[in-house]
C-alpha positions in Angstrom: -0.2 -0.1 0.2 1.4 3.4 -0.9 2.5 6.0 1.5 -0.6 8.9 2.9 1.3 12.1 3.4 -0.1 13.5 6.4 1.5 17.0 6.1 -1.2 18.2 2.3 -4.2 15.6 2.5 -6.1 15.9 -0.1 -8.9 17.7 2.1 -6.6 20.8 2.9 -5.6 20.7 -0.8 -9.2 21.1 -2.2 -10.3 23.4 0.3 -7.5 25.7 -0.4 -8.7 25.2 -4.2 -11.5 26.4 -3.4 -10.7 29.4 -1.3 -12.0 28.9 1.9 -9.7 28.2 4.0 -6.6 29.8 5.0 -3.0 28.5 3.9 -0.7 29.7 6.0 -0.2 26.0 8.5 2.7 25.3 10.4 3.5 21.5 11.0 6.7 21.8 13.2 4.6 21.7 16.3 2.4 18.6 15.3 3.6 17.2 18.9 2.1 20.6 20.6 -1.0 20.7 19.4 -1.9 17.6 19.6 -0.8 17.8 23.0 -3.7 20.9 23.6 -6.1 18.8 22.1 -6.3 16.0 24.5 -7.9 16.6 28.2 -5.5 16.4 31.9 -8.1 13.0 32.1 -8.1 11.6 28.7 -3.9 11.7 29.4 -4.2 9.8 32.5 -6.5 7.2 30.3 -3.7 7.5 27.9 -1.0 6.8 30.8 -2.8 3.7 32.2 -3.3 2.3 29.2 0.7 2.4 28.0 1.5 1.4 31.0 -1.1 -1.8 31.2 0.0 -2.7 27.5 3.2 -4.9 28.7 0.9 -6.7 31.1 -1.6 -7.7 29.0 -2.1 -10.9 28.2 -1.5 -12.3 24.7 -3.5 -15.0 22.7 -3.0 -15.8 19.3 -6.0 -16.4 17.2 -6.5 -17.3 13.8 -9.0 -14.8 11.2 -10.8 -15.5 9.0 -10.8 -12.2 7.3 -8.2 -11.1 5.9 -7.4 -7.2 6.7 -6.4 -5.4 3.9 -9.2 -7.5 2.1 -11.7 -6.0 4.7 -9.8 -2.7 4.2 -10.3 -2.9 0.3 -13.9 -4.2 0.0 -15.0 -1.8 2.6 -13.3 1.0 0.9 -14.8 0.5 -2.4 -18.1 0.0 -0.4 -17.8 3.1 0.7 -17.1 5.4 -2.4 -19.3 4.0 -4.7 -21.9 4.6 -1.7 -21.0 8.8 -2.4 -20.5 8.6 -5.3 -23.9 7.0 -6.4 -25.9 9.4 -4.0 -25.3 12.6 -7.0 -28.1 11.8 -8.4 -31.2 14.4 -8.5 -33.9 13.9 -6.4 -36.7 12.2 -7.8 -34.2 10.2 -10.3 -32.2 7.2 -10.5 -35.8 4.7 -9.7 -38.2 4.7 -6.9 -35.3 2.8 -4.1 -33.5 5.9 -5.1 -35.6 8.3 -4.8 -36.8 7.7 -0.7 -33.0 7.8 0.5 -32.1 10.7 2.5 -28.5 10.3 0.9 -30.0 11.9 -2.5 -29.1 15.8 -4.1 -32.3 17.7 -3.1 -33.6 19.5 -6.4 -33.2 23.2 -7.0 -35.7 25.1 -7.4 -36.8 29.5 -7.3 -35.4 29.4 -3.4 -32.2 28.0 -3.9 -31.0 30.9 -5.0 -33.9 33.8 -4.0 -32.7 32.8 -0.2 -28.8 31.4 0.0 -28.8 30.3 3.3 -33.2 28.9 3.1 -31.6 27.1 -0.4 -27.4 25.8 1.2 -29.7 24.1 4.5 -30.6 20.7 1.9 -27.9 20.3 0.5 -25.7 21.3 4.5 -27.9 18.5 5.1 -27.3 15.8 2.6 -23.6 16.3 3.5 -24.0 15.9 7.2 -26.3 12.9 6.7 -23.3 11.5 5.0 -20.4 12.3 7.6 -22.8 10.4 10.1 -22.6 7.6 8.0 -18.8 8.2 7.2 -18.1 8.2 10.9 -20.4 4.5 11.5 -18.4 2.7 9.2 -15.4 4.0 9.5 -15.3 3.2 13.3 -16.7 -0.4 12.5 -14.3 -0.5 9.7 -11.3 0.2 13.0 -12.4 -2.3 14.9 -13.0 -5.2 12.9 -9.3 -4.3 12.4 -8.1 -3.7 15.7 -10.3 -7.6 16.6 -8.0 -8.8 13.4 -4.0 -7.5 15.1 -5.2 -8.5 18.2 -5.2 -12.2 17.3 -2.1 -12.0 15.3 1.0 -11.2 17.5 1.4 -9.4 20.9 3.0 -6.6 19.4 0.6 -5.5 17.1 -2.4 -6.3 19.8 -1.1 -3.4 21.9 -1.2 -1.8 18.6 -4.4 -2.7 18.4 -5.4 -1.4 21.9 -3.2 1.7 22.1 -5.1 2.5 19.0 -8.2 2.3 20.8 -7.7 4.0 23.2 -6.2 7.2 21.0 -9.5 6.7 19.1 -12.0 7.6 21.9 -9.7 10.3 23.2 -9.7 12.1 19.7 -13.4 10.8 18.5 -15.3 14.4 20.0 -12.3 16.7 18.8 -12.4 14.9 15.2 -16.8 15.4 15.4 -16.3 18.9 15.2 -13.4 19.6 13.4 -15.1 17.3 10.5 -18.7 19.2 11.4 -16.8 22.7 10.2 -16.6 21.7 7.1 -20.2 22.3 5.7 -19.7 25.6 7.7 -16.8 26.1 4.8 -19.4 24.9 1.5 -21.4 27.0 2.6 -18.9 30.0 2.2 -18.5 28.3 -1.0 -22.3 28.3 -2.1 -22.9 31.3 -1.1 -19.2 33.3 -3.3 -21.1 31.2 -6.4 -24.8 32.1 -5.8 -23.8 35.6 -5.1 -21.6 35.8 -8.6 -24.5 33.7 -10.5 -27.1 36.7 -9.7 -24.7 39.6 -10.2 -24.0 38.1 -13.7 -27.8 37.7 -14.4 -28.0 41.1 -13.4 -25.7 42.4 -16.0 -27.4 40.4 -18.8 -30.9 41.1 -17.5 -31.4 43.0 -20.3 -30.1 40.5 -23.3 -32.4 37.8 -21.9 -36.5 37.5 -23.0 -39.1 36.6 -20.3 -39.8 33.4 -20.8 -43.5 31.8 -19.3 -41.5 28.6 -17.7 -38.4 31.0 -16.6 -38.2 29.9 -13.5 -37.8 25.9 -14.6 -35.4 26.8 -17.2 -33.1 29.1 -14.5 -33.1 26.3 -12.5 -32.4 23.6 -15.2 -29.8 26.2 -16.2 -27.9 26.5 -13.2 -27.5 22.0 -13.3 -26.4 22.4 -16.9 -22.8 21.4 -17.1 -20.6 24.3 -15.9 -23.3 25.9 -14.7 -23.3 27.6 -10.9 -24.7 24.8 -9.1 -23.3 22.1 -11.1 -19.8 23.3 -10.4 -21.4 23.2 -6.5 -22.6 20.6 -6.0 -18.8 18.2 -7.9 -17.0 20.9 -5.5 -19.3 19.2 -2.9 -18.4 16.2 -3.9 -14.6 16.7 -4.0 -15.3 17.3 -0.4 -17.0 15.0 0.3 -14.2 11.6 -1.2 -11.4 14.3 0.1 -12.9 13.6 4.1 -13.4 10.0 3.2 -10.1 9.7 2.7 -8.5 11.6 5.0 -10.9 9.6 7.9 -8.8 6.6 6.1 -6.1 7.2 7.8 -5.5 5.6 10.8 -7.0 2.8 9.6 -4.3 3.1 6.9 -2.0 3.4 9.6 -3.7 -0.4 11.1 -3.4 -2.0 7.7 0.5 -1.0 7.1 1.8 -2.0 11.0 0.1 -5.1 10.3 1.7 -5.6 6.9 5.5 -4.8 7.8 4.0 -7.9 11.2 3.9 -10.1 8.3 6.9 -8.9 6.2 9.7 -8.4 8.6 12.2 -11.3 9.4 11.1 -13.6 12.1 
């Protein structure tokens, strides 16, 4: 498995490209910054976990599941779920049209009231975040279970990873919860940009009887402001998934190293 850069995640690059975050980040003091996120009570729990690692009994256990296969299958399913959800409400068959993970269909209010218009897309994105969180936590626990029966060293790592995951869970959720607010900035920008252009060209376009329906369809045409936002939202969602999977990839790499190292 190819190593993933920790200094410049895909999510960071995507958000920088959308101009919704500041690119001035210093990674030199990573350990200090990480320490600031851990409360005194959490630090005590981690310290106790570290002290208890060597005393933890180990029982070898064969697993019928291959860790790498489990990871690849789960990751593929999550990617497919995200990609397949980017179909407009009311399209894609009856099953798709009743799923909460379907893009909301825009209407005139999507343009006229940007705050209200973004609410449906915020809900769509937040639902995906909840699903990703659940799937990644489940996958991480599966891999910890596989590692626990493989060797004493990996069993220790699995225990430590479990403690670290519990410690960082609340911070991670709060950090990811900020992404929809960044997407809102992009939505408002593209919305206002389109409104300004429409205002400049209003005298050149005839008034159509079905203007509202025609205009919403124009937004979703390739290159339209809403089509652009939807594509960018999908890119952010896929980048977020990649970042959420980094701890899991670390477990896979540790397991591969343990298997391949000379005995």
